[in-house]
C-alpha positions in Angstrom: 5.2 -7.0 7.0 8.4 -5.0 7.3 11.7 -6.8 8.9 14.0 -4.8 9.7 17.1 -5.7 10.5 20.9 -3.8 10.2 22.8 -5.5 8.3 26.8 -6.0 9.7 28.2 -6.1 5.8 28.6 -2.2 4.7 27.3 -1.9 1.3 29.9 -2.0 -0.6 28.6 -4.8 -3.3 25.7 -6.0 -5.1 25.9 -8.7 -3.7 25.2 -7.0 -0.4 22.0 -5.1 -1.3 20.8 -8.5 -3.0 21.0 -10.0 0.0 19.4 -7.3 2.8 16.5 -7.5 -0.7 16.3 -10.6 0.5 15.7 -10.8 4.4 13.9 -7.8 4.4 10.2 -9.1 4.1 11.4 -12.8 5.0 9.3 -13.3 8.5 11.1 -16.2 10.5 8.1 -19.4 11.2 5.1 -17.3 9.0 3.5 -20.3 6.7 3.7 -19.7 2.7 0.4 -17.6 1.4 -2.4 -21.1 0.7 -3.2 -21.4 -2.8 -6.4 -20.4 -3.7 -9.1 -22.5 -3.4 -11.9 -22.6 -6.2 -11.7 -22.1 -10.1 -12.7 -18.1 -11.3 -15.4 -16.7 -12.8 -16.0 -16.9 -15.5 -17.8 -13.6 -16.1 -16.7 -10.6 -14.1 -19.4 -7.4 -13.5 -17.2 -6.4 -10.8 -15.5 -3.9 -12.4 -17.8 -0.9 -13.8 -17.3 2.9 -15.6 -17.5 4.4 -12.1 -15.3 3.1 -10.1 -12.3 2.9 -13.3 -13.3 6.7 -13.1 -13.1 7.6 -10.1 -9.8 5.0 -9.1 -8.7 6.9 -12.1 -9.5 10.9 -10.4 -7.5 9.3 -7.5 -3.9 9.6 -9.1 -1.0 12.1 -8.8 0.4 14.2 -11.8 4.7 13.9 -11.8 4.6 10.0 -10.5 7.4 8.0 -11.9 6.9 6.2 -14.7 5.1 2.8 -15.0 7.7 0.1 -16.5 6.1 0.5 -20.0 6.5 3.8 -19.3 3.0 5.3 -18.4 3.0 7.9 -16.7 -0.5 8.7 -14.4 -1.1 11.6 -17.2 -1.5 9.4 -19.4 -4.1 8.4 -17.7 -5.8 11.2 -16.1 -5.4 12.5 -19.8 -7.4 10.3 -21.5 -9.8 9.2 -18.5 -13.1 8.6 -21.0 -11.9 7.2 -23.4 -9.8 4.8 -21.7 -13.1 4.0 -18.8 -14.7 1.2 -21.1 -11.5 -0.4 -22.1 -10.0 -0.6 -18.3 -13.2 -1.8 -17.4 -12.9 -4.6 -19.3 -9.8 -5.3 -19.6 -9.7 -5.2 -15.8 -12.9 -8.1 -15.7 -10.9 -9.8 -17.7 -7.9 -9.9 -15.6 -10.4 -11.1 -12.1 -11.3 -14.5 -14.2 -8.6 -14.4 -16.2 -5.4 -14.4 -13.4 -2.9 -11.4 -13.2 -1.1 -10.6 -16.6 2.6 -11.5 -15.9 3.8 -7.6 -16.3 1.6 -6.5 -14.1 3.1 -8.4 -11.4 6.7 -6.6 -12.3 7.8 -4.3 -9.5 11.5 -2.4 -8.8 12.7 -1.5 -5.5 14.6 2.0 -5.5 15.9 2.8 -2.7 15.6 6.9 -1.2 19.0 7.6 1.6 17.3 8.5 4.6 19.8 9.4 6.3 23.2 8.7 7.9 26.1 6.6 6.0 25.3 5.8 2.0 26.7 2.5 2.4 24.6 1.0 5.4 21.4 -0.3 3.3 19.6 0.7 6.9 19.7 4.1 6.2 17.5 3.9 3.1 13.3 3.4 2.9 11.7 1.7 -0.5 9.9 3.0 -3.1 7.9 0.3 -4.6 7.3 1.2 -9.0 5.1 -1.4 -10.3 2.6 -1.2 -13.4 0.1 1.3 -13.3 -2.6 -0.6 -14.5 -2.3 -2.7 -10.6 -2.3 0.5 -8.9 -5.5 1.4 -10.3 -6.8 -2.1 -10.1 -5.7 -2.2 -6.1 -7.6 1.4 -5.8 -10.8 0.2 -6.9 -10.1 -3.7 -5.1 -9.2 -1.5 -2.0 -12.6 1.4 -2.3 -14.7 -1.1 -2.9 -13.5 -3.4 0.0 -14.1 -0.2 2.2 -17.6 0.1 1.5 -18.4 -3.3 2.0 -16.7 -3.5 5.6 -18.2 -0.2 6.7 -21.1 -1.1 5.6 -21.3 -4.6 7.3 -20.2 -3.7 10.6 -16.4 -5.2 9.8 -14.3 -1.9 10.3 -14.0 -0.3 14.2 -15.0 3.2 14.3 -11.8 3.2 16.8 -9.8 2.9 13.6 -8.2 5.6 12.0 -5.2 4.1 9.7 -6.2 3.4 6.1 -9.5 4.6 6.3 -10.2 7.9 3.9 -10.9 11.1 6.0 -9.0 9.5 8.8 -5.3 10.3 9.8 -3.0 10.5 12.9 -4.7 13.6 13.7 -7.3 11.9 14.5 -5.9 10.1 17.4 -3.8 12.1 19.2 -7.3 14.6 19.3 -8.4 11.6 21.0 -5.2 10.7 23.7 -5.5 14.1 24.1 -8.5 14.4 25.2 -8.7 11.6 27.4 -5.2 13.3 29.5 -7.4 16.1 30.1 -10.2 14.8 31.4 -7.8 12.4 33.5 -6.8 15.7 35.2 -9.6 17.5 35.3 -10.5 14.4 37.7 -6.7 14.2 39.5 -7.0 10.5 37.9 -3.2 9.1 36.5 -3.2 8.5 33.0 -0.7 5.6 31.7 0.4 5.6 28.5 3.1 3.2 26.0 4.9 4.8 23.2 6.7 2.2 21.1 8.8 4.1 18.3 10.0 1.8 15.9 13.9 3.3 14.5 13.5 3.6 10.9 9.4 2.9 10.5 7.8 3.5 7.6 
């Protein structure tokens, strides 16, 4: 959960940025994440050539390089050569854990509007490792397939579901409004606009 707090001190030193970033994702009263129980599998075949291929096909041209200087284009152009190696590396990571290098991220602030001296006027993007990105794309895809097959996802959900967008719910809302107008009924809507939402 993103926790936007308006800093009282203008951004004049790196220390102000550091303090702002430290509380950005901190939610008061939230317990720490539980440690996983049980052991990891000794062998994994979860990552296949096909799901690695599908993940690479989702990468885009012209995106930022990662901490090792890799671009998405490296994976796109060498896809067929890299498939067996990446599937092996990802299956090994599932059994042995992520290499520390994959867990490193850099937060890059991008000015949205107004005073550039105020940290809250920036949105952030995170630059991570392409191996982590591919790993996550595969997990997200497989979990979405599993959730759909097992009826764990509401048909009313449009967010984070391939093929659906906010426009789907705008159409739903407009249909409800027109339906109620046609029958001289009142409809009540609540709109919550979050300041500087992501």
